[in-house]
C-alpha positions in Angstrom: -5.6 -0.4 -33.2 -8.8 -2.3 -33.5 -12.0 -0.5 -33.0 -13.7 -3.4 -31.6 -11.2 -3.7 -28.7 -11.6 0.0 -28.2 -15.3 -0.6 -27.9 -15.0 -3.5 -25.5 -12.8 -1.4 -23.6 -15.2 1.4 -23.2 -18.0 -1.1 -22.3 -16.1 -2.8 -19.6 -14.7 0.5 -18.4 -18.3 1.8 -18.1 -19.3 -1.3 -16.0 -16.4 -0.8 -13.6 -17.3 2.9 -13.2 -20.7 1.8 -12.5 -20.1 -0.9 -10.0 -16.4 -0.6 -8.9 -16.2 -4.2 -9.8 -16.0 -6.2 -13.2 -12.5 -5.1 -14.8 -10.9 -8.8 -15.1 -14.0 -10.5 -14.4 -15.4 -9.3 -17.7 -12.5 -8.2 -19.9 -10.7 -11.7 -19.8 -13.7 -13.9 -20.6 -14.7 -11.2 -23.3 -11.3 -11.2 -24.9 -11.2 -15.2 -24.9 -15.0 -16.0 -25.8 -15.9 -13.2 -28.0 -12.6 -12.3 -29.8 -10.8 -15.6 -29.6 -7.8 -14.4 -27.9 -5.5 -17.1 -26.6 -6.4 -17.4 -22.6 -2.6 -16.6 -21.6 -2.5 -13.8 -23.9 -6.0 -12.4 -22.6 -4.7 -12.9 -19.0 -1.4 -11.3 -19.2 -2.6 -8.3 -21.1 -5.8 -7.7 -18.9 -3.1 -7.7 -15.9 -1.2 -4.7 -17.4 -4.3 -3.0 -18.4 -5.6 -3.4 -14.9 -2.4 -2.2 -13.3 -2.6 1.1 -15.5 -6.2 1.6 -15.1 -6.5 1.0 -11.3 -3.4 3.3 -10.7 -5.6 6.4 -11.3 -8.0 5.2 -8.8 -5.3 4.6 -6.1 -4.0 8.1 -6.5 -7.6 9.5 -5.9 -8.2 7.4 -2.9 -4.8 8.1 -1.5 -5.2 11.8 -1.8 -8.7 11.1 0.1 -7.0 9.4 2.8 -9.2 6.1 2.1 -6.1 3.7 1.7 -5.1 1.8 4.8 -1.3 1.2 3.7 -0.6 -1.3 6.5 -3.3 -3.5 5.1 -2.1 -3.1 1.7 1.3 -3.9 2.4 0.3 -7.0 4.4 -1.9 -8.3 1.3 1.2 -7.5 -1.0 3.5 -9.4 1.2 1.7 -12.6 0.5 0.4 -11.6 -3.1 3.4 -10.5 -5.0 5.8 -13.5 -4.1 2.8 -16.1 -4.7 2.2 -14.6 -8.1 5.8 -14.5 -9.0 6.4 -17.9 -7.7 3.0 -19.4 -9.5 4.2 -18.0 -13.0 7.7 -19.4 -12.6 6.3 -22.8 -11.9 3.8 -22.5 -14.6 6.1 -21.3 -17.2 8.6 -24.1 -16.2 6.4 -27.2 -15.7 3.2 -26.5 -17.8 3.7 -28.2 -21.2 4.5 -25.5 -23.7 5.1 -23.1 -20.9 2.4 -20.3 -20.1 1.0 -20.7 -23.6 0.5 -24.5 -23.0 -1.5 -23.7 -19.7 -4.7 -23.1 -21.6 -7.1 -25.7 -19.8 -5.4 -24.6 -16.3 -6.2 -20.9 -17.2 -9.7 -21.6 -18.5 -10.6 -23.5 -15.5 -8.9 -20.9 -12.9 -10.7 -18.1 -14.6 -14.1 -19.9 -14.4 -13.6 -20.7 -10.7 -12.4 -17.2 -10.1 -15.5 -15.8 -11.9 -18.1 -18.0 -9.9 -16.3 -17.1 -6.6 -16.4 -13.5 -7.7 -20.3 -13.7 -8.3 -20.8 -15.4 -4.9 -18.9 -12.5 -3.3 -21.0 -9.8 -5.2 -24.3 -11.5 -4.0 -23.8 -12.3 -0.7 -21.3 -9.4 0.3 -23.6 -7.7 2.6 -24.6 -10.9 4.5 -20.9 -11.7 4.5 -20.2 -8.3 5.9 -22.9 -8.8 8.5 -21.7 -12.0 9.7 -18.1 -11.0 10.0 -19.4 -8.1 12.1 -21.1 -10.5 14.5 -18.4 -12.9 14.6 -15.2 -10.7 14.6 -16.8 -7.3 15.8 -15.7 -7.7 19.3 -11.9 -7.6 19.9 -9.9 -9.2 17.0 -6.5 -10.6 17.4 -4.3 -8.1 15.6 -1.6 -10.8 15.0 -4.1 -13.6 13.8 -5.5 -10.8 11.7 -2.4 -9.7 10.3 -1.4 -13.2 9.4 -4.7 -14.0 7.8 -4.3 -10.8 5.7 -0.9 -12.0 4.4 -2.3 -15.4 3.6 -5.4 -13.9 1.9 -2.9 -11.9 -0.2 -1.0 -15.4 -1.1 -4.4 -16.8 -2.3 -5.1 -13.7 -4.5 -1.6 -13.6 -6.0 -2.1 -17.3 -7.1 -5.6 -16.7 -8.4 -4.9 -13.4 -10.2 -1.6 -14.4 -11.9 -3.4 -17.5 -13.6 -6.8 -15.9 -14.3 -6.3 -12.1 -13.9 -9.6 -12.2 -11.6 -10.1 -11.8 -7.8 -8.3 -8.6 -6.9 -11.6 -6.8 -7.0 -14.6 -8.5 -5.2 -12.8 -11.3 -3.9 -10.2 -8.9 -2.2 -13.0 -6.6 -0.9 -15.0 -9.5 0.4 -12.0 -11.0 2.3 -11.3 -7.6 3.9 -14.7 -7.1 5.0 -14.4 -10.4 7.0 -11.1 -9.7 8.3 -11.5 -6.0 9.1 -15.3 -5.5 10.1 -14.7 -2.3 11.7 -13.3 -0.6 8.7 -15.3 1.6 6.6 -16.4 0.2 3.3 -14.7 3.3 1.3 -11.3 2.2 3.1 -11.7 -1.2 2.5 -12.4 -0.4 -1.5 -9.4 2.0 -1.4 -6.9 -0.3 0.3 -8.0 -3.1 -2.3 -7.4 -1.0 -5.5 -4.1 -0.1 -4.1 -3.2 -3.4 -3.5 -4.3 -4.6 -7.0 -2.0 -2.2 -8.7 1.2 -3.9 -7.6 -0.1 -7.2 -7.7 -1.6 -6.7 -11.4 1.7 -5.1 -12.4 4.2 -7.9 -11.2 2.0 -10.6 -12.7 1.6 -8.5 -15.9 5.4 -8.2 -16.2 5.7 -11.9 -15.3 3.5 -12.6 -18.3 5.1 -10.2 -20.5 8.6 -12.1 -19.7 6.9 -15.2 -20.6 5.6 -13.6 -24.0 1.9 -13.6 -23.2 1.4 -9.9 -23.7 -0.3 -8.2 -26.6 0.8 -4.4 -26.5 -1.5 -3.3 -29.4 -4.4 -4.9 -27.9 -3.5 -3.4 -24.4 -3.5 0.0 -26.1 -6.7 -0.4 -27.9 -8.4 -1.6 -24.5 -6.8 1.5 -22.5 -8.1 4.1 -25.1 -11.5 2.8 -24.9 -11.7 2.1 -20.9 -10.7 5.6 -19.8 -13.7 7.5 -21.2 -15.9 4.3 -20.2 -14.9 4.3 -16.4 -15.4 8.3 -16.4 -18.9 8.1 -17.8 -19.8 5.2 -15.8 -18.8 6.7 -12.3 -20.6 9.8 -13.2 -24.0 7.9 -14.0 -23.6 5.3 -11.3 -25.5 7.5 -8.7 -28.6 7.1 -11.1 -28.6 3.5 -11.4 -29.5 1.4 -8.4 -26.9 -1.0 -7.1 -29.6 -3.6 -6.2 -30.1 -3.7 -9.9 -26.7 -3.7 -11.0 -25.0 -6.0 -8.8 -27.5 -9.0 -9.5 -27.0 -8.5 -13.2 -23.3 -8.6 -13.2 -23.4 -11.6 -10.6 -25.8 -13.6 -13.1 -23.4 -12.7 -16.0 -20.4 -13.9 -14.1 -22.0 -17.0 -13.2 -23.0 -18.0 -17.0 -19.6 -16.9 -18.1 -17.6 -18.8 -15.5 -19.7 -22.1 -16.2 -18.9 -21.6 -19.8 -15.0 -21.1 -19.2 -15.0 -24.5 -17.3 -16.8 -26.2 -19.9 -15.0 -24.7 -22.7 
């Protein structure tokens, strides 16, 4: 195992524990820009890394009853087929398969990072708008269809860039379900991220874009990082953390697009 990867896993895990956001948003560009990992391998490895680390979060939220499994199923109904189809199409039609889709992955990753930054900065405003706009009597059939569509969009984005299941998923759920508690929205989003990242990660593995030694090194560092970050999160104001994280995502996203 490479100790530098373990340190990177610890750092990203600490940020995730502090903010609840940042796994794919930080890990994939870190692997590409700092360590020179091929974009397709960075995405594929990070997807399985996310599936493993978020499984623990799903278990915790499930025990607390803060997962709306109906919402999770709707998201998965759209996201899992979309992720699988996206990887099949990229593997079949991209020159050189998934390994040859470097430019597509970098641009998709950059766009996903910029969207994640916007979601982080304006989450409260988006939530307030949703409450004003849809806070009356939302149409349950329309909401269910839009949830499936949201899942499909996340499936495409996550399968190519490994980014979007966190901040973007939460922001979309705030818009679709303004009456749902924040804790339940976060729990439902984390629960949805596990099957999505697992299916997408297995797809990348089948296409040959997963580094298992790298995955092990990241997990060894991230688990204590998440634990420490979650314990000190109450001491660091969210109003300080989120703008810093959003600024970093904008800078990295712009660099990925122009790289």
